[in-house]
C-alpha positions in Angstrom: 90.9 100.4 95.1 88.8 102.7 93.0 88.8 105.5 95.5 92.5 105.6 95.9 93.0 105.5 92.1 90.6 108.4 91.7 92.5 110.5 94.3 95.8 109.7 92.5 94.3 110.7 89.2 93.0 114.0 90.7 96.5 114.7 92.1 98.2 114.0 88.8 95.5 116.1 86.9 96.0 119.0 89.3 99.8 118.9 88.8 99.4 118.8 85.0 97.0 121.8 85.0 99.4 123.7 87.3 102.3 123.1 85.0 100.4 124.6 82.1 98.2 123.7 79.1 99.0 120.7 77.0 100.8 118.9 79.8 100.4 115.5 81.2 101.6 114.1 84.5 102.0 110.7 86.1 101.1 110.2 89.8 104.0 110.3 92.2 103.5 110.0 96.0 105.5 113.2 96.4 102.8 115.1 94.5 100.3 114.4 97.3 102.5 116.2 99.7 103.1 119.1 97.3 99.3 119.4 96.8 98.7 119.3 100.5 101.3 122.0 101.1 99.7 124.1 98.3 96.2 123.8 99.7 97.5 124.7 103.2 99.2 127.8 101.7 95.9 128.7 100.0 94.0 128.4 103.3 96.7 130.4 105.2 96.6 133.1 102.6 92.9 133.4 102.8 93.2 133.6 106.6 95.9 136.2 106.3 93.6 138.4 104.2 90.9 138.2 106.9 93.4 138.8 109.7 95.3 141.6 107.8 98.7 139.9 108.3 100.3 141.9 105.5 102.8 144.7 106.2 104.0 147.4 103.9 107.8 148.1 103.9 109.3 151.0 102.0 112.3 150.9 99.7 113.9 154.4 99.2 114.0 156.0 95.8 116.9 158.3 95.1 117.5 160.8 92.4 120.5 159.4 90.5 122.1 162.8 89.9 121.7 164.4 93.3 121.5 161.2 95.4 118.6 162.9 97.2 115.7 160.9 98.7 112.7 161.6 96.5 110.3 158.9 97.3 109.7 155.3 98.3 108.3 152.1 96.8 105.8 150.2 98.8 106.6 146.5 99.1 104.1 144.0 100.6 105.4 141.5 103.1 103.5 138.7 104.7 104.4 137.8 108.2 102.3 134.7 108.9 101.6 133.7 112.5 102.2 130.0 111.5 104.8 130.3 108.7 106.8 133.3 109.7 108.0 135.5 106.8 106.6 134.3 103.5 108.4 135.7 100.4 106.3 137.6 97.9 107.6 135.2 95.2 105.7 132.4 97.0 102.4 134.1 98.0 101.8 136.6 95.2 101.3 134.0 92.4 99.0 132.1 94.6 97.1 135.2 95.5 96.7 136.0 91.8 95.4 132.5 91.1 92.9 132.7 94.0 91.7 136.2 93.1 93.0 137.6 96.4 95.6 139.9 94.8 93.0 142.7 94.4 92.3 142.6 98.1 96.0 142.6 99.0 96.7 145.3 96.4 94.0 147.6 97.8 95.3 147.0 101.3 98.9 147.9 100.2 97.6 151.0 98.4 95.7 152.1 101.5 98.6 151.6 103.9 101.1 153.2 101.5 98.9 156.3 101.1 98.3 156.5 104.9 102.0 156.5 105.5 103.0 158.8 102.6 100.6 161.5 103.8 102.8 161.9 106.9 105.9 162.5 104.8 107.1 165.9 103.4 105.1 167.0 100.5 107.9 166.6 97.9 108.2 162.8 98.6 106.3 160.4 96.4 105.2 156.8 97.0 105.1 154.1 94.3 102.8 151.2 94.5 102.9 148.1 92.2 99.7 147.1 90.4 99.5 143.5 89.3 98.2 142.7 85.8 95.1 141.1 87.4 94.4 144.3 89.4 94.8 146.4 86.3 92.3 144.3 84.4 89.6 145.0 86.9 87.2 147.8 86.0 87.2 149.2 89.6 90.9 150.1 89.8 90.2 153.8 89.3 87.6 153.7 92.1 90.1 151.8 94.4 92.8 154.4 93.8 90.4 157.4 94.2 89.0 156.0 97.4 92.5 155.5 98.9 93.5 159.0 98.0 90.3 160.5 99.3 90.3 158.6 102.6 93.9 159.4 103.3 94.1 162.9 101.9 97.2 162.1 99.9 97.6 164.4 96.9 97.3 162.4 93.6 100.6 163.8 92.3 102.4 162.1 95.1 101.2 158.6 94.1 102.9 156.6 91.4 101.3 153.4 90.1 103.8 150.9 88.7 102.1 148.9 86.0 103.9 146.1 84.0 103.9 146.0 80.3 102.0 142.7 80.4 99.1 144.5 82.0 99.1 147.2 79.2 99.2 144.7 76.3 96.3 142.5 77.2 93.1 144.3 76.0 94.0 147.6 74.4 90.4 149.1 74.6 90.0 148.1 78.3 93.5 149.3 79.0 92.8 152.7 77.6 89.5 153.0 79.6 91.3 152.2 82.8 94.2 154.6 82.0 91.8 157.4 81.2 90.0 156.7 84.5 93.3 157.0 86.4 
């Protein structure tokens, strides 16, 4: 019937768009399940943001010469009430597509600064910044707010920014870097 055909076309169209520009896709019943799982993941991720289900774990950073502990890198982890541990490779791309990565990134930044302020003063904390976060004009404000609210000295915070974020829009990139 026409309604079923339209639903199948929508599923195939969504799949083609998800695969990238200039792609086509034929309907396959397995795509319906894939789409349903994807939509459920999106809903769960939105709920996780509201419930603050994200944890920050720290990976030690050592000086290669002295083998001395000099800092830690903050790593986000999602422990879902329904799904259990969800790997960052699964939820970060979805968070970026949904525009939730800025919220999650700010949360990680806040938690990392809160923890780091309790460490000895010669220990730094590194926080990853996604290209999407970096492209937002308020990144400087988010970082300053986290530092001011926690009392962490700015020289103890390292922001890890990928090359992709730096290459997008040179003028905007320089403005954000100057703010930071």
